[in-house]
Structures are given as structure tokens and as C-alpha cells.
C-alpha positions as CSV (number, residue, x, y, z in Angstrom):
1,M,38.4,-3.1,-4.4
2,R,36.8,-5.7,-2.2
3,S,36.3,-9.2,-3.5
4,D,32.9,-9.4,-1.8
5,N,31.5,-6.3,-3.4
6,K,27.7,-6.8,-4.0
7,L,24.6,-4.9,-5.0
8,T,21.1,-6.2,-4.1
9,V,18.2,-4.1,-5.5
10,V,15.2,-4.6,-3.2
11,G,11.6,-3.7,-3.6
12,A,10.2,-2.2,-0.4
13,G,6.6,-2.6,-1.3
14,P,3.9,0.2,-1.7
15,G,4.3,1.9,1.7
16,D,3.0,-0.2,4.5
17,L,5.8,-1.4,6.7
18,D,4.6,-5.0,6.6
19,L,4.4,-5.3,2.8
20,I,8.1,-6.0,2.2
21,T,9.1,-9.6,1.5
22,L,11.0,-11.8,3.9
23,K,13.8,-12.0,1.3
24,G,13.9,-8.2,1.3
25,I,14.3,-8.2,5.1
26,K,17.1,-10.7,5.0
27,A,18.9,-8.6,2.4
28,L,18.7,-5.6,4.7
29,E,20.0,-7.6,7.7
30,T,23.2,-8.4,5.8
31,A,23.7,-5.0,4.3
32,D,26.7,-2.9,4.8
33,V,25.2,0.2,3.1
34,V,21.6,1.0,2.3
35,L,20.6,3.6,-0.3
36,Y,17.0,4.4,0.1
37,D,14.3,6.4,-1.7
38,A,11.7,8.9,-0.5
39,L,8.8,6.4,-0.8
40,V,10.4,3.8,1.4
41,H,8.9,3.5,4.9
42,P,11.7,4.7,7.3
43,G,10.8,1.9,9.7
44,L,12.4,-0.6,7.3
45,L,15.9,0.7,8.1
46,K,15.7,-0.9,11.5
47,Y,16.4,-4.2,9.8
48,A,19.7,-2.8,8.6
49,T,21.4,-2.6,12.0
50,K,24.9,-2.7,10.9
51,A,24.6,-0.6,7.7
52,E,25.3,2.9,6.8
53,H,22.0,4.6,5.7
54,I,22.1,7.1,2.9
55,F,19.0,8.9,1.6
56,V,19.1,9.2,-2.2
57,G,15.4,10.0,-2.9
58,K,13.5,12.9,-4.4
59,R,11.0,15.1,-2.7
60,R,8.8,17.6,-4.6
61,G,11.2,17.7,-7.5
62,C,14.2,18.2,-5.4
63,Y,17.0,15.6,-6.1
64,T,19.4,14.7,-3.3
65,Y,21.4,12.8,-5.9
66,Q,21.1,12.7,-9.7
67,Q,20.7,9.2,-11.1
68,E,24.3,9.2,-12.4
69,Q,25.5,10.1,-8.9
70,I,23.5,7.2,-7.4
71,N,25.0,4.8,-9.9
72,E,28.5,5.9,-9.0
73,L,27.8,5.8,-5.2
74,I,26.5,2.2,-5.5
75,V,29.7,1.0,-7.1
76,S,32.0,3.1,-4.8
77,R,30.3,1.9,-1.7
78,A,30.3,-1.7,-2.9
79,N,34.1,-1.5,-3.5
80,T,34.8,0.0,0.0
81,H,32.1,-1.4,2.2
82,G,30.8,-4.7,0.6
83,H,27.2,-5.4,0.4
84,V,25.1,-2.5,-0.8
85,V,21.3,-2.7,-0.7
86,R,19.4,-0.3,-3.0
87,L,16.0,0.0,-1.4
88,K,13.2,1.2,-3.7
89,G,9.5,1.8,-3.2
90,G,7.2,-0.8,-4.8
91,D,9.0,-3.1,-7.2
92,P,12.3,-1.9,-8.5
93,F,11.6,-3.0,-12.0
94,V,8.3,-1.1,-12.4
95,F,9.3,2.4,-13.2
96,G,12.0,2.1,-10.5
97,R,15.2,2.3,-12.6
98,G,16.4,-0.9,-10.9
99,A,17.5,-2.3,-14.2
100,E,19.6,0.7,-15.0
101,E,21.4,0.5,-11.6
102,I,22.1,-3.2,-12.0
103,E,23.5,-2.9,-15.4
104,Y,25.7,-0.1,-14.3
105,A,27.1,-2.0,-11.3
106,A,27.5,-5.3,-13.3
107,A,29.5,-3.6,-15.9
108,R,32.0,-2.5,-13.3
109,G,32.6,-5.8,-11.7
110,V,30.0,-5.8,-8.9
111,E,28.0,-8.9,-8.2
112,V,24.3,-8.1,-8.6
113,S,20.9,-9.5,-7.7
114,A,17.3,-8.3,-7.3
115,V,14.5,-9.0,-4.8
116,P,11.1,-8.3,-6.3
117,G,8.7,-6.0,-4.4
118,I,4.9,-5.8,-4.1
119,S,4.1,-3.2,-6.8
120,S,2.0,-0.2,-5.8
121,C,0.1,-0.5,-9.2
122,I,-1.6,-3.6,-7.9
123,A,-1.3,-3.4,-4.1
124,V,-2.6,0.1,-3.7
125,P,-5.9,-0.3,-5.6
126,A,-6.3,-3.7,-3.7
127,S,-5.9,-2.0,-0.4
128,Q,-9.0,0.0,-1.3
129,N,-10.9,-3.1,-2.6
130,I,-10.3,-2.2,-6.3
131,P,-9.2,-5.2,-8.3
132,V,-7.4,-4.3,-11.4
133,T,-9.1,-7.2,-13.2
134,K,-12.6,-8.6,-12.5
135,R,-14.6,-11.0,-14.5
136,G,-17.3,-9.2,-16.3
137,S,-15.6,-5.8,-15.9
138,S,-12.0,-6.0,-17.1
139,E,-9.9,-8.6,-18.8
140,S,-6.7,-6.8,-18.7
141,F,-4.9,-3.7,-17.3
142,W,-2.4,-1.1,-18.3
143,V,0.2,0.2,-16.0
144,I,1.6,3.6,-17.4
145,T,3.9,6.3,-16.2
146,G,2.1,9.7,-16.4
147,T,5.3,11.5,-17.1
148,T,8.0,10.3,-19.4
149,R,11.7,11.0,-19.2
150,S,11.1,14.1,-21.4
151,H,8.5,15.2,-18.8
152,Q,5.7,14.7,-21.4
153,L,2.5,12.7,-21.0
154,S,3.0,9.1,-22.3
155,D,1.4,8.4,-25.6
156,D,0.3,5.1,-24.3
157,I,-2.4,6.8,-22.3
158,A,-4.2,7.7,-25.5
159,L,-4.0,4.1,-26.7
160,A,-5.2,2.8,-23.3
161,A,-8.2,5.1,-23.3
162,K,-9.5,3.5,-26.5
163,S,-9.5,0.1,-24.7
164,T,-11.8,-1.5,-22.2
165,A,-8.9,-2.3,-19.9
166,T,-8.3,-0.9,-16.4
167,V,-5.8,1.9,-16.6
168,V,-3.5,2.4,-13.7
169,I,-1.3,5.6,-14.0
170,L,1.7,6.2,-11.8
171,M,3.3,9.7,-11.4
172,G,0.4,11.2,-13.2
173,M,-1.2,13.8,-11.0
174,G,0.7,16.7,-12.6
175,K,-0.9,15.7,-15.9
176,L,-4.4,14.9,-14.6
177,A,-6.1,17.5,-16.6
178,E,-4.6,16.2,-19.8
179,I,-5.5,12.7,-18.9
180,V,-9.1,13.6,-18.2
181,H,-9.3,15.4,-21.6
182,I,-8.0,12.3,-23.4
183,F,-10.7,10.0,-21.8
184,E,-13.5,12.6,-22.4
185,S,-12.5,12.8,-26.1
186,E,-13.2,9.0,-26.2
187,G,-16.7,9.6,-24.8
188,K,-15.8,8.2,-21.4
189,S,-16.8,11.0,-19.0
190,A,-18.9,8.6,-16.9
191,L,-16.1,6.0,-16.5
192,P,-15.2,5.6,-12.8
193,V,-12.0,6.9,-11.5
194,A,-10.3,6.5,-8.1
195,I,-7.2,8.5,-7.0
196,I,-5.3,7.1,-4.0
197,Q,-2.7,9.1,-2.2
198,N,-0.1,7.7,0.1
199,G,-1.6,4.2,-0.6
200,T,-1.3,1.5,2.2
201,R,0.1,4.1,4.6
202,E,-1.5,5.5,7.8
203,D,-2.2,8.8,6.1
204,E,-3.8,7.2,3.0
205,K,-6.5,9.4,1.2
206,I,-8.8,8.5,-1.6
207,G,-11.1,10.3,-3.9
208,V,-13.6,8.4,-6.1
209,G,-15.6,9.8,-8.9
210,A,-15.8,9.7,-12.7
211,V,-13.7,11.2,-15.5
212,G,-16.0,14.0,-15.9
213,N,-15.8,15.2,-12.2
214,I,-12.6,13.9,-10.8
215,L,-10.7,17.2,-11.1
216,G,-13.2,18.8,-8.8
217,I,-13.0,15.9,-6.3
218,V,-9.2,16.2,-6.3
219,E,-9.4,19.9,-5.5
220,K,-12.1,19.3,-2.7
221,E,-10.1,16.4,-1.1
222,Q,-6.8,18.2,-1.7
223,L,-5.3,15.1,-3.2
224,S,-1.7,15.3,-4.5
225,N,1.4,13.2,-5.1
226,P,2.4,10.6,-4.3
227,A,-0.8,9.2,-5.7
228,I,-2.1,6.5,-8.1
229,I,-4.8,7.0,-10.6
230,V,-7.1,4.1,-11.4
231,I,-9.5,4.4,-14.3
232,G,-12.0,1.7,-15.2
233,E,-15.2,-0.1,-14.4
234,V,-13.4,-2.1,-11.6
235,V,-13.6,1.0,-9.4
236,R,-17.3,0.2,-9.0
237,H,-16.4,-2.9,-7.1
238,R,-15.3,-0.7,-4.2
239,T,-18.6,1.2,-4.1
240,Q,-20.6,-2.1,-4.4
241,L,-18.7,-3.7,-1.5
242,L,-19.2,-0.7,0.7
243,Q,-23.0,-0.8,0.0
244,I,-23.1,-4.6,0.8
245,Q,-21.3,-4.0,4.1
246,Q,-23.6,-1.2,5.0
247,E,-26.7,-3.3,4.2
248,V,-25.4,-6.2,6.4
249,I,-24.7,-3.8,9.2
250,S,-28.2,-2.3,8.9
251,E,-29.8,-5.9,8.9
252,I,-27.8,-6.8,12.0
253,A,-28.9,-3.6,13.8
254,I,-32.6,-4.5,13.1
């Protein structure tokens, strides 16, 4: 076992190559091994020039490694190589299992630290000019996983649907019909919805509508995972801003 064994869990940001923190880049530059997920921009690996790169992510339900295997790999590589960077999309402590991996490594004598990342739950809506809070529209926001560990829809969505808060749902596209039904049952068919696929990336796609018609928009625009669902009055800000910009362009043209 090496005396300099270390784990740094790093948030890579929501997808855009430039949305990783400077501290995250510095961690990659000193890494001996990088374990990275599917939602991490591959261009970030260029900063880890001396490291072994190991893909441990999930694509379309196919796991390269189970979580228990990742935990074991972190410890074994730390003991044989030194500094392991666990590179995760978004922020590692927002539905990222970063806490689980840190706890596992720390219990086995590995030095641990975390570098926060820009979370997709805030950054992806912002990239489309959708604020999660806005004076007069929303005083708070919920961030909820669409699918729980037992592969069921989170009960918190039903609670959130009763509030006036913005609701941001991650990993929820497979449960979208159920989510729509919950909000419709609260009389919120007209509530605005935005679905953003591959947020902040070059291939980003967006569909905007309301609870009552968003399923049709998803089908028309062929939206799928990875995507973020934003439900709330704040979605109107994007539409209003686009209208203002168009009006300004029209005035200039005249």
C-alpha cells in the first residue's frame, strides 16, 4: 500500500468543456488514475496527461462497472498508483454517489477530498435563460431524481406538484408520463415545462410547452435522455426574453 494514496472526487460540470472549475483542472493535472463517467466531456481528459484513464460510466442502462466494483477499483488503484480522481458529471454530491465513494475509500485508509462542480440542475436551465428562481414567479425550487434506487418514481414529485416552487427533475424522462399525470391531477395542465437534452453541449436540444402538451412535444422533437425537466412559471422567462430580443431586432431593422 502506498503512503500517498488519495481520492479526489471532482465535479466536471454539466457538459460544456469550459464549465469545470480551475480546482478540478488542477486535480486532473496531478492525477495518476482518472475514473470517469459517461456524462463527462471527453476533452477534460487532456488535462490528465500522466494518468491512466478508465471509463466506469453507464450508457443506456448498460453498466461497465457496478457501483461496488467502482468502489473497490478506487481503493485498489489508490493503493497501487497514488492519486485517483473520480470525475463525475455535474456536482458529485447531487445524485452523483460521490458521498458513497468517499465514505468507502476513507474507511479503507485512503485520504479523501471533494471538488464541487457546477450542477446541471441549475446550469442547464440557465444556459437556456431559465432561472430556477425569479422574483414574482418562484421563491424556491425542488431538485428531484425522477427514478429512485428501487426504479420507482420519487414520492417527492407529488409533494412538489402541490407547491408553487420550480421543479427540476433529473433522470426523469422514463417516468415523464407519470410526472405529467401527477401535475395534471393538481390542476396544472397549463403550467410551463421545458425539457433540455444534452444541456450546455454542442448537440443540446430543447422542447418547451406545458404540462398538458409536453408529451407530444417530446415525441415531435425526439427528446430523450440525458435530459432535464423543468416545470414552473420561470420557464416563461425564456419565451419573454426571446420576444424582447426579436422586438429589438425588428426595431433596428426598421
